[in-house]
C-alpha positions, 0 to 999 in steps of 0.5 A: 500500500502506497504511503500517502498523506491527505491534507485538508486546507482552505483556499486563500484566493480564487483566480478569475479564470477558475470555476466557481467553488462550493466545496463540500456542497451536494456530496457525501463527504464521508464517501469522498474520503472513503474513495480517496482512501481506496484510490490510494491503495493500488493506484498513484493518484495525481489529482481529482476534481468534481463539479456539480451544478457548474461549481467545484465541490471537491478538488485536490492535488497530490504533492508534488503535483500541483494545481497549476501544472499541466498534465499529460492526458494520453487518449483524452487528447482524442476528444479534443481532436474530435472537437476540432473536427466537429468545428471544422465540419460546421465551418465547411472546412471538412466534408462528411462525404468526401473520401479521405484519399481526396484530401491527400492525393499526393500521399496515397498508394498508386492503386488504392484498395476499394476499402481505402477509397471508401474511408471517410471522416466518420469511420476515423471518428468511430474507430472503424477504419477497416484495419485488422490491427492497429497500425501503430507502426506508422509512428516509426516513419517520417511521414505518418499520413503516407504511412497510414494510407499505405497500410492494409485495409482488409475490412470495409470501413464503418463496420467494425470497431478497432481502437486506433490511435493512428486514425485519430492522428489522421483526423488531426492531419485532416484539420490541419490540411483543411484549415492550414493550422495545427489542431492546437492553433485551430482550437485556440480561439474556438475552444481554449480561449472561450473557456479561459484555458491557456498554457497548453501544448501538444506533441507534433510529428516530424511534419509539424502535425499534432499527433492527435491521439495523445500528446496534449497537456492541460490542467485538471481544471481545464479538463473539468471545463471541457467536461462541463462544456459537454454536460451543457451540450456545447454552451459556455456562459450562455454562448454556444461554443460547440454545435449542440448536435455535434455534442449530442452525437459525439457523446452518444453510441455510434458504434459498439465493440462486438468482437469477442463480446459476451453478455457479461461484458456488455453489462459490466464493462465500461468499454462495451457500452458504445463509442461515440466520436472519440468518446466512450459511453460508460455504465450509469448513463455516463460518457467520458474522455479517458486516457491511459493510466487513469486520466478521466473526464467523466460526465454524469448527466443524472447528477449534473456533474463532471468527475476528473481524475489524473494519475498513474494507475495500472488498472483503469477498470478498477479505478472506474469501479471505485468511482461507481462504488463511492462517488456516484452514491456520494452525489446521489446522497447529497451533502453529508458533513464529515468532521475531518472534511473542513471545506475544501480538498486542496492538497494531498501528498505522495510521501517521498522516500526517506531513511535515516541511514547514510550509505557509501557513495561512489561514481559508476560507469557503464558501456550503455550509450543511454546511461554512460555513468552516474555521479553523486554529490552529497550537499547537506543531506540533499543528493545531487545525481548526475546521469551521463549519456553519450551527449549530455549530463543531467544533474538533478537534486534528490531529497531525503524525506522531501520532494526536491523540485527542479527542471531537467532536460532528461526526457520522461519515459514515452509510451512510444519509445521508437516514435519519430518526431521533431518535437521539442515543445518542452525543452525542460521538464518539471520533476520532483525527486527523492531518495532513501538508503535501504542499506549501507550499499543500496540506494533508491531514487524516485524521479517524478515528472510532475507535468507528465505522468510517469516516474523513473525508479532506480535501485543502485547496488554499489557492491555490484556496481549495478543500477536497476531501472524501471518505469510503468512503461517498457521493460526493466533495465539493468546497467552494469 
């Protein structure tokens, strides 16, 4: 069980861009606290926000994560890409009936297949492009549009659901082709600015196209605003930001996963209630944007509510089950006061590593170009660690019993390690680091990317001159 500390504090200020607050109102505070307790057992939570009646009734960030930090969203990005498509269709920049190949005549195969010729925007939106397997291999190519159009399409588009991040990328490429702007820039005046959202960024491929299916970073409150916009059928502060028809269609079942689906899955799985336009239908008449490792915008029309979570969870169904078990009943019950719930959940904390042992440090060298060596410097209890590669040295401070925050050019783990991009959207990454000695000769390091999702874990055995590295992404590595 993770050691996590919950702190309950009152707010000192409220930004004009923030949603209005009514902390603790309209919700069973006992159930919220039970949810937080259970959430922490098998997951690493980063933030939570619950909005009801247009007001924030619960919010919290787990230190070292913070209110102002943007957070990697993974597939929540898809719903924003689809929103850009909806606006482009409304403006006449895109056409429902125009085959995809007509937008990219210079990138299609010499003899395109009949199924490729039939591929249209709705097929991409509903994850029914006609592929047999997700063509994720295109991210290893220089030109993803061309690579996508040169994959096999053995099935008739529009008939069979297959989750497909490259299909969402193609939607991003379509918006850019039609508008002359990246999805990010296209949405800026149409969505982000009206909602008071700023400071966002989005990964791009080597052609300068936002990757669409992942790569967007926004704050927790930004996500709540987006969910609230959909809850209100595209209306924001009395103005229709998104076409109501689009919002209804995007959040309604357009296709159902059918391959291997049993009656039990149809009843109990949140991934078999139907799929809209880059949004999932869920149980309890909900719909959501969700991303890997626990990024969720859950819209609950029954209770006029939006639930947002961010984190690094290895079990998304488990997280949703906890939400249904605790938070939906909490909303249904309404306000119930708990004596330890003082009004606003402002800060939660992931406890840093700590120890009272002082071990024996020595610098290490390796033959691997990704980690040529590690150097250490003890500065009054804080440990400065230098990670050396072929081309650069990354020097990062680690705290004993506290998170030391800094910035580094060492990139976080990536969900697609072989991806080909020219992305340097983020030149320095915000991190928080802690360390602990497990014995005189074994040192543990944790490096959390606080504007990302992931953590780098290092166990260093100085008797073996060995470093064991792991993250939730990829396979563990050993450096000797």
